[in-house]
All heavy atoms as an XYZ file, in Angstrom:
619
protein
N       0.858     -1.170      0.000
C       0.000      0.000      0.000
C       0.901      1.228      0.000
O       1.752      1.372      0.859
C      -0.882     -0.032      1.242
C      -1.670      1.230      1.464
S      -2.756      1.191      2.896
C      -4.054      0.154      2.288
N       0.698      2.086     -0.969
C       1.512      3.290     -1.040
C       1.084      4.266      0.041
O      -0.015      4.179      0.584
C       1.448      3.946     -2.439
C       2.076      3.053     -3.480
C       0.030      4.272     -2.824
N       1.946      5.212      0.349
C       1.724      6.120      1.472
C       0.425      6.907      1.350
O      -0.279      7.108      2.339
C       2.909      7.055      1.612
N       0.075      7.356      0.135
C      -1.157      8.131     -0.034
C      -2.382      7.289      0.295
O      -3.307      7.758      0.939
C      -1.255      8.679     -1.458
C      -0.289      9.819     -1.721
S      -0.331     10.440     -3.418
C      -2.041     10.511     -3.802
N      -2.397      6.046     -0.143
C      -3.524      5.162      0.145
C      -3.558      4.816      1.627
O      -4.629      4.696      2.213
C      -3.435      3.896     -0.697
C      -3.594      4.160     -2.157
N      -3.811      3.171     -3.075
C      -3.577      5.303     -2.874
C      -3.917      3.693     -4.278
N      -3.768      4.980     -4.175
N      -2.391      4.653      2.235
C      -2.309      4.375      3.668
C      -2.918      5.533      4.461
O      -3.731      5.330      5.357
C      -0.858      4.143      4.081
C      -0.671      4.033      5.562
C      -0.993      2.871      6.235
C      -0.170      5.098      6.294
C      -0.824      2.767      7.608
C       0.014      5.008      7.658
C      -0.319      3.835      8.316
N      -2.546      6.752      4.131
C      -3.060      7.922      4.843
C      -4.573      8.044      4.683
O      -5.289      8.328      5.647
C      -2.362      9.187      4.359
N      -5.081      7.811      3.478
C      -6.524      7.885      3.240
C      -7.265      6.801      4.023
O      -8.313      7.062      4.610
C      -6.816      7.762      1.745
N      -6.721      5.590      4.033
C      -7.349      4.502      4.782
C      -7.330      4.785      6.280
O      -8.291      4.502      6.993
C      -6.638      3.187      4.483
N      -6.247      5.366      6.760
C      -6.130      5.706      8.174
C      -7.151      6.775      8.554
O      -7.836      6.657      9.572
C      -4.709      6.183      8.458
C      -4.281      6.291      9.901
C      -4.329      4.936     10.586
C      -2.870      6.850      9.981
N      -7.276      7.805      7.728
C      -8.260      8.870      7.994
C      -9.689      8.337      7.963
O     -10.551      8.818      8.693
C      -8.110      9.992      6.978
C      -6.946     10.882      7.230
C      -6.974     12.107      6.311
N      -5.623     12.572      6.142
C      -4.859     12.362      5.088
N      -5.321     11.700      4.048
N      -3.621     12.818      5.038
N      -9.935      7.352      7.099
C     -11.279      6.764      6.981
C     -11.544      5.705      8.033
O     -12.611      5.096      8.041
C     -11.452      6.145      5.596
O     -11.309      7.121      4.604
N     -10.559      5.474      8.882
C     -10.663      4.490      9.967
C     -10.884      3.062      9.463
O     -11.566      2.266     10.092
C     -11.727      4.887     10.969
C     -11.433      6.211     11.645
C     -12.382      6.488     12.778
N     -12.114      7.768     13.379
C     -11.317      7.951     14.428
N     -10.712      6.933     14.967
N     -11.141      9.149     14.925
N     -10.309      2.755      8.300
C     -10.341      1.386      7.809
C      -9.360      0.546      8.623
O      -8.345      1.053      9.111
C      -9.946      1.322      6.326
C     -11.021      1.797      5.418
N     -10.954      3.014      4.781
C     -12.186      1.231      5.037
C     -12.040      3.176      4.048
N     -12.792      2.114      4.193
N      -9.655     -0.710      8.737
C      -8.734     -1.614      9.441
C      -7.476     -1.794      8.589
O      -7.558     -2.057      7.395
C      -9.399     -2.958      9.683
N      -6.340     -1.613      9.210
C      -5.058     -1.790      8.535
C      -4.262     -2.853      9.274
O      -4.324     -2.953     10.501
C      -4.269     -0.482      8.519
C      -4.919      0.665      7.755
C      -4.215      1.979      8.058
C      -4.883      0.375      6.272
N      -3.520     -3.631      8.521
C      -2.700     -4.676      9.120
C      -1.245     -4.352      8.845
O      -0.850     -4.133      7.696
C      -3.058     -6.062      8.548
C      -4.517     -6.386      8.877
C      -2.123     -7.126      9.107
C      -5.027     -7.652      8.259
N      -0.473     -4.315      9.911
C       0.931     -3.982      9.768
C       1.822     -4.918     10.549
O       1.350     -5.815     11.247
N       3.100     -4.689     10.423
C       4.097     -5.508     11.103
C       5.128     -4.566     11.709
O       5.560     -3.613     11.064
C       4.763     -6.459     10.104
C       5.494     -7.597     10.752
C       4.873     -8.824     10.930
C       6.810     -7.447     11.192
C       5.540     -9.869     11.532
C       7.479     -8.495     11.791
C       6.834     -9.700     11.966
O       7.499    -10.733     12.562
N       5.501     -4.841     12.945
C       6.480     -4.006     13.638
C       7.846     -4.671     13.565
O       7.996     -5.837     13.915
C       6.064     -3.796     15.088
C       4.887     -2.870     15.205
C       3.676     -2.999     14.576
C       4.815     -1.672     15.954
N       2.860     -1.953     14.903
C       3.537     -1.124     15.755
C       5.707     -1.015     16.781
C       3.137      0.063     16.347
C       5.289      0.163     17.376
C       4.018      0.689     17.156
N       8.827     -3.906     13.127
C      10.187     -4.412     12.952
C      11.090     -3.765     14.002
O      11.102     -2.543     14.140
C      10.704     -4.099     11.533
C      12.151     -4.507     11.371
C       9.834     -4.774     10.487
N      11.843     -4.579     14.710
C      12.809     -4.065     15.686
C      14.239     -4.342     15.245
O      15.177     -3.865     15.858
C      12.584     -4.694     17.071
O      12.671     -6.106     16.969
C      11.224     -4.305     17.632
N      14.393     -5.098     14.196
C      15.708     -5.466     13.691
C      16.262     -4.386     12.768
O      15.524     -3.754     12.019
C      15.610     -6.788     12.925
O      16.808     -7.077     12.265
N      17.565     -4.197     12.815
C      18.231     -3.226     11.956
C      18.669     -3.907     10.658
O      19.843     -3.952     10.323
C      19.432     -2.628     12.686
C      20.041     -1.463     11.936
O      19.433     -0.999     10.969
O      21.139     -1.033     12.321
N      17.684     -4.452      9.933
C      17.983     -5.171      8.703
C      17.032     -4.725      7.599
O      15.844     -5.081      7.618
C      17.844     -6.680      8.918
O      17.927     -7.360      7.683
N      17.526     -3.957      6.631
C      16.671     -3.548      5.517
C      16.121     -4.736      4.732
O      15.004     -4.678      4.218
C      17.577     -2.692      4.641
C      18.701     -2.278      5.509
C      18.855     -3.357      6.543
N      16.878     -5.801      4.645
C      16.412     -6.987      3.908
C      15.173     -7.581      4.570
O      14.226     -7.980      3.887
C      17.529     -8.024      3.831
N      15.162     -7.639      5.894
C      13.991     -8.158      6.609
C      12.803     -7.226      6.397
O      11.685     -7.681      6.121
C      14.302     -8.329      8.106
C      15.275     -9.481      8.308
C      13.023     -8.556      8.905
C      15.777     -9.624      9.736
N      13.020     -5.913      6.520
C      11.936     -4.946      6.324
C      11.355     -5.049      4.920
O      10.135     -5.042      4.735
C      12.441     -3.533      6.606
N      12.219     -5.175      3.921
C      11.744     -5.274      2.537
C      10.968     -6.562      2.311
O       9.927     -6.567      1.655
C      12.913     -5.188      1.569
C      12.474     -5.181      0.125
C      13.621     -4.972     -0.841
O      14.800     -5.026     -0.419
O      13.333     -4.759     -2.032
N      11.452     -7.655      2.842
C      10.753     -8.940      2.674
C       9.378     -8.900      3.317
O       8.395     -9.348      2.738
C      11.607    -10.075      3.263
C      10.967    -11.416      3.163
C      10.878    -11.853      1.710
N      10.286    -13.162      1.648
C       9.302    -13.487      0.816
N       8.840    -12.618     -0.028
N       8.810    -14.695      0.817
N       9.296     -8.356      4.523
C       8.005     -8.253      5.199
C       7.059     -7.327      4.441
O       5.862     -7.603      4.333
C       8.194     -7.760      6.632
C       8.825     -8.770      7.581
C       9.254     -8.098      8.876
C       7.858     -9.913      7.862
N       7.587     -6.233      3.903
C       6.756     -5.296      3.154
C       6.204     -5.939      1.881
O       5.100     -5.608      1.443
C       7.553     -4.046      2.808
N       6.949     -6.860      1.296
C       6.500     -7.495      0.055
C       5.453     -8.578      0.282
O       4.837     -9.047     -0.670
C       7.700     -8.090     -0.697
O       8.228     -9.194      0.002
N       5.224     -8.959      1.531
C       4.243    -10.014      1.844
C       2.815     -9.515      1.661
O       1.916    -10.288      1.378
C       4.470    -10.544      3.283
C       3.362    -11.455      3.737
C       5.805    -11.247      3.380
N       2.599     -8.196      1.823
C       1.261     -7.662      1.628
C       0.709     -6.892      2.809
O      -0.470     -6.527      2.815
N       1.520     -6.614      3.812
C       1.058     -5.786      4.925
C       0.754     -4.377      4.429
O       1.374     -3.901      3.483
C       2.121     -5.715      6.027
C       2.318     -7.005      6.769
C       3.434     -7.801      6.540
C       1.372     -7.442      7.682
C       3.616     -8.992      7.217
C       1.543     -8.642      8.370
C       2.661     -9.407      8.132
O       2.831    -10.590      8.803
N      -0.173     -3.709      5.089
C      -0.503     -2.333      4.727
C       0.619     -1.377      5.099
O       0.845     -0.387      4.415
C      -1.789     -1.893      5.431
C      -2.989     -2.703      4.987
O      -3.119     -2.960      3.778
O      -3.803     -3.080      5.857
N       1.271     -1.659      6.212
C       2.383     -0.811      6.646
C       3.411     -1.641      7.401
O       3.112     -2.720      7.905
C       1.899      0.347      7.527
C       1.361     -0.094      8.874
C       2.204     -0.193      9.982
C       0.023     -0.423      9.049
C       1.718     -0.606     11.211
C      -0.469     -0.832     10.265
C       0.377     -0.917     11.347
O      -0.106     -1.322     12.559
N       4.614     -1.115      7.450
C       5.688     -1.675      8.259
C       6.134     -0.571      9.207
O       6.444      0.540      8.763
C       6.883     -2.141      7.396
C       6.452     -3.201      6.384
C       8.026     -2.631      8.270
C       5.957     -4.496      6.993
N       6.130     -0.859     10.494
C       6.554      0.114     11.491
C       7.969     -0.230     11.942
O       8.227     -1.341     12.404
C       5.610      0.111     12.687
S       6.138      1.246     13.989
N       8.865      0.722     11.811
C      10.230      0.561     12.301
C      10.249      1.108     13.731
O      10.045      2.300     13.951
C      11.208      1.309     11.405
C      11.174      0.894      9.929
C      12.114      1.763      9.121
C      11.523     -0.567      9.781
N      10.457      0.234     14.692
C      10.348      0.578     16.112
C      11.703      0.991     16.674
O      12.515      0.153     17.072
C       9.777     -0.605     16.888
C       9.434     -0.265     18.323
O       9.742      0.847     18.771
O       8.847     -1.129     18.997
N      11.942      2.298     16.699
C      13.193      2.824     17.246
C      13.160      2.773     18.773
O      14.182      2.568     19.425
C      13.427      4.269     16.752
C      14.665      4.877     17.385
C      13.550      4.283     15.241
N      11.969      2.926     19.354
C      11.856      2.970     20.810
C      12.338      1.672     21.462
O      13.051      1.697     22.451
C      10.417      3.253     21.227
C      10.257      3.332     22.743
C       8.842      3.673     23.172
O       7.959      3.910     22.350
N       8.627      3.699     24.460
N      11.928      0.549     20.933
C      12.291     -0.730     21.533
C      13.201     -1.571     20.652
O      13.550     -2.685     21.017
C      11.034     -1.542     21.855
C      10.176     -0.891     22.879
N       8.934     -0.394     22.576
C      10.393     -0.627     24.189
C       8.412      0.136     23.668
N       9.272      0.016     24.653
N      13.541     -1.064     19.490
C      14.308     -1.859     18.537
C      15.792     -1.555     18.546
O      16.304     -0.804     19.372
N      16.470     -2.134     17.590
C      17.915     -2.017     17.450
C      18.297     -1.036     16.348
O      19.414     -1.068     15.857
C      18.504     -3.399     17.138
C      18.202     -4.492     18.147
C      18.674     -5.846     17.621
C      18.831     -4.186     19.480
N      17.378     -0.178     15.964
C      17.595      0.714     14.834
C      18.246      2.021     15.263
O      17.897      2.595     16.287
C      16.261      1.032     14.161
C      15.601     -0.160     13.495
C      14.192     -0.325     13.969
C      15.665     -0.003     12.015
N      19.173      2.486     14.433
C      19.730      3.820     14.578
C      19.273      4.627     13.361
O      18.488      4.141     12.543
C      21.251      3.779     14.706
C      21.928      3.086     13.529
O      21.230      2.672     12.581
O      23.158      2.959     13.559
N      19.735      5.859     13.229
C      19.258      6.706     12.137
C      19.533      6.117     10.753
O      18.618      6.044      9.926
C      19.831      8.113     12.275
C      19.301      9.065     11.245
C      17.949      9.381     11.196
C      20.142      9.635     10.307
C      17.450     10.242     10.245
C      19.656     10.508      9.354
C      18.304     10.808      9.322
O      17.811     11.658      8.373
N      20.760      5.665     10.457
C      20.972      5.042      9.143
C      20.093      3.799      8.943
O      19.610      3.541      7.837
C      22.456      4.675      9.135
C      23.075      5.590     10.126
C      22.024      5.803     11.183
N      19.856      3.052     10.009
C      18.991      1.879      9.902
C      17.568      2.243      9.539
O      16.913      1.548      8.756
N      17.073      3.344     10.097
C      15.727      3.812      9.770
C      15.667      4.247      8.300
O      14.734      3.898      7.583
C      15.296      4.965     10.703
C      14.022      5.620     10.213
C      15.115      4.447     12.118
N      16.666      5.010      7.855
C      16.682      5.440      6.452
C      16.707      4.252      5.499
O      15.942      4.198      4.524
C      17.889      6.335      6.188
C      17.863      7.722      6.810
C      19.146      8.462      6.500
C      16.664      8.499      6.315
N      17.573      3.295      5.774
C      17.656      2.106      4.914
C      16.380      1.276      4.991
O      15.910      0.744      3.985
C      18.873      1.258      5.279
C      20.171      1.955      5.032
N      21.188      1.962      5.945
C      20.609      2.678      3.977
C      22.198      2.666      5.467
N      21.868      3.107      4.267
N      15.825      1.165      6.188
C      14.587      0.403      6.354
C      13.426      1.030      5.611
O      12.660      0.345      4.928
N      13.271      2.354      5.720
C      12.186      3.033      5.015
C      12.352      2.943      3.500
O      11.374      2.783      2.770
C      12.099      4.495      5.450
C      11.543      4.747      6.848
C      11.640      6.223      7.194
C      10.112      4.254      6.969
N      13.589      3.029      3.038
C      13.850      2.885      1.603
C      13.466      1.488      1.128
O      12.847      1.326      0.071
C      15.331      3.165      1.307
O      15.648      4.484      1.751
C      15.630      3.043     -0.172
N      13.802      0.483      1.915
C      13.481     -0.900      1.556
C      11.974     -1.141      1.568
O      11.433     -1.809      0.681
C      14.186     -1.865      2.515
N      11.285     -0.594      2.558
C       9.830     -0.750      2.646
C       9.157     -0.079      1.454
O       8.252     -0.651      0.832
C       9.310     -0.180      3.989
C       7.802     -0.072      3.992
C       9.789     -1.046      5.151
N       9.594      1.114      1.113
C       9.012      1.826     -0.038
C       9.263      1.073     -1.333
O       8.391      1.013     -2.203
C       9.586      3.240     -0.114
N      10.442      0.485     -1.473
C      10.763     -0.270     -2.686
C       9.834     -1.468     -2.856
O       9.543     -1.879     -3.975
C      12.217     -0.731     -2.657
N       9.366     -2.016     -1.735
C       8.470     -3.172     -1.791
C       7.006     -2.767     -1.933
O       6.141     -3.617     -2.093
C       8.660     -4.033     -0.549
N       6.708     -1.464     -1.839
C       5.355     -0.993     -2.076
C       4.474     -0.847     -0.860
O       3.268     -0.655     -0.996
N       5.021     -0.910      0.328
C       4.222     -0.731      1.537
C       4.478      0.669      2.100
O       5.417      1.361      1.696
C       4.577     -1.783      2.590
N       3.647      1.077      3.033
C       3.866      2.346      3.728
C       4.790      2.079      4.908
O       4.685      1.054      5.577
C       2.539      2.914      4.211
N       5.676      3.003      5.167
C       6.586      2.878      6.293
C       6.293      3.931      7.340
O       6.061      5.093      7.013
N       6.247      3.520      8.600
C       6.089      4.456      9.698
C       7.194      4.190     10.707
O       7.799      3.113     10.713
C       4.691      4.392     10.353
C       4.413      3.014     10.942
C       3.610      4.761      9.360
C       3.111      2.940     11.711
N       7.465      5.177     11.549
C       8.545      5.062     12.523
C       7.995      5.350     13.909
O       7.322      6.369     14.113
C       9.687      6.056     12.215
C      10.801      5.936     13.239
C      10.226      5.839     10.812
N       8.259      4.467     14.857
C       7.927      4.711     16.255
C       9.187      5.251     16.921
O      10.207      4.574     17.001
C       7.490      3.432     16.951
C       7.125      3.669     18.401
C       6.761      2.378     19.081
N       6.181      2.632     20.377
C       5.923      1.686     21.249
N       6.191      0.425     20.958
N       5.407      1.985     22.411
N       9.099      6.479     17.406
C      10.260      7.127     18.006
C      10.197      7.006     19.521
O       9.131      6.764     20.089
C      10.327      8.614     17.591
C      10.496      8.749     16.089
C       9.114      9.381     18.062
N      11.326      7.191     20.202
C      11.297      7.216     21.664
C      10.414      8.365     22.144
O      10.413      9.445     21.547
C      12.761      7.443     22.048
C      13.547      6.990     20.867
C      12.689      7.282     19.678
N       9.669      8.162     23.219
C       8.729      9.198     23.675
C       9.450     10.463     24.135
O      10.460     10.398     24.826
C       7.985      8.533     24.826
C       8.898      7.458     25.311
C       9.664      6.996     24.113
N       8.906     11.593     23.743
C       9.419     12.874     24.192
C      10.793     13.236     23.699
O      11.473     14.058     24.302
N      11.241     12.637     22.607
C      12.588     12.894     22.091
C      12.480     13.751     20.830
O      12.272     13.235     19.730
C      13.297     11.579     21.784
C      14.757     11.759     21.419
O      15.132     12.867     21.001
O      15.509     10.787     21.556
N      12.621     15.083     20.970
C      12.440     15.946     19.808
C      13.452     15.666     18.696
O      13.130     15.852     17.514
C      12.643     17.358     20.354
C      12.834     17.243     21.817
C      12.898     15.808     22.180
N      14.631     15.223     19.035
C      15.618     14.926     17.991
C      15.136     13.782     17.105
O      15.213     13.856     15.874
C      16.976     14.579     18.625
N      14.633     12.715     17.705
C      14.142     11.579     16.918
C      12.869     11.947     16.159
O      12.657     11.493     15.028
C      13.912     10.353     17.793
C      15.037      9.400     17.679
C      15.954      9.095     18.625
C      15.393      8.631     16.521
N      16.862      8.198     18.130
C      16.536      7.895     16.851
C      14.883      8.508     15.246
C      17.171      7.038     15.947
C      15.498      7.650     14.342
C      16.620      6.939     14.702
N      12.023     12.755     16.757
C      10.818     13.182     16.050
C      11.200     13.941     14.793
O      10.666     13.689     13.709
C       9.920     14.039     16.976
C       9.367     13.172     18.120
C       8.787     14.681     16.188
C       8.723     13.947     19.231
N      12.151     14.843     14.909
C      12.622     15.595     13.745
C      13.261     14.705     12.709
O      13.032     14.872     11.508
N      14.062     13.744     13.135
C      14.694     12.834     12.177
C      13.652     11.999     11.436
O      13.775     11.767     10.241
C      15.666     11.907     12.900
C      16.903     12.570     13.369
C      17.813     11.559     14.060
N      18.882     12.236     14.738
C      19.209     12.058     16.009
N      18.530     11.205     16.749
N      20.187     12.722     16.549
N      12.660     11.519     12.171
C      11.637     10.681     11.547
C      10.817     11.466     10.536
O      10.402     10.928      9.512
C      10.731     10.083     12.623
N      10.585     12.729     10.816
C       9.819     13.553      9.874
C      10.625     13.807      8.619
O      10.138     13.892      7.535
C       9.429     14.888     10.510
C       8.376     14.775     11.603
C       8.187     16.124     12.293
C       7.058     14.303     11.026
């Protein structure tokens, strides 16, 4: 699901199915995104991802055609800015 369709479905409160990734592996993120999930969430708060890992993960998810979202550590303006 491309990002525009994901945003529209989210606003319409449609049920979406996603997968949360904590691994710093773009190959895993891309493979999961190609399975057919609506979105892949890269979990920085509880995962092993750093900034380059998030960039590579989001690139891999987009290449597979899914929407990518990032869960940032709570109250961390630096991570919020990076994710945006």
